[in-house]
N, C-alpha and C positions, 0 to 999 in steps of 0.2 A: 607164655613167650617172654614177657618182661622178667619174670622171676628167674627163668633160665639164664637170661643175659646177665642179670645181677649176680647170680651164683658164679657164673663164669668169670666175671670181673673180679669178684671177691677171691676166687681161687688164684688169680694172677697177681694177687698182692694189692689190689686196689680195693679200697673200702668205700662203702656207701655212707652217706651222712647218717643213716639210721644206725649203723654200727658204732658211730662215734658219740652218739647222744647218751648222756648219763642222767640218771635221776638226780634230784636235788640231794637226796640222802647219800647217794654214791659219791657225789662231789664233796659233800661235807665230811664223810668218812675218810675219803682220800686226803682231804686237807688236814684233818687231825692226825692221820697216820704219818704225814710228812712234815708237820709243822716243826718238829724238833730238829729237822735237817736244815732249817733256814738259818743262814749265817747271822750272828749277832742277836738272836732271839733270847729273851730272858727265860731261862729254864724254869724258874719258880712260877712265873706267870703261865707258861705253857702247861706245866703240870696241873695247875689249878683249873685252867680252862678245859683241858682235856678230861680231867676228872669230872667236872660239871657235865660235860657233853656225854661221857660214857654212863653217867648216872641218870641222864635224861633231865637234868636240872639247869640247862644252859638258858637262863632267862636274864632279862635286863637287870632285875633286882639282884639276882645271885652273882652276876658278873660284877656289878657295882660293889657289892659286899666283899667279894674276893679281892678286888682291886684296892679297896680301902684297907683291908686287912694286910695285904702285901705292902702298901705304902706305910702303914703304921709300924710293921715289922722293920722296914728299912729305916724309918726315922728313929726307932728305938735302938737299932744297931749303930746308927750314926752318932746318937747321943752317948751311947756307951763308949765308943771310940774316942769321942771328944772329951769325955770325962776322965779318961785314962791318960790323956796327953798332958 
């Protein structure tokens, strides 16, 4: 009886809470699929983090290493620009 009522509600365009619950993996997958669409996001950072995630290597240590690498690249670029002025 309850199942029949829930199905009827669903067909009318109303969704039950059960239909809206996503797994943790689904939420994270969706986040990484949409992260590039966030206004003002640093593309290089997102590319690195997305790459780590897709490779199954999204760990604290790897994130820290990538952030340090990106920081060093930015510092090197800044120093090059300052040296040319």
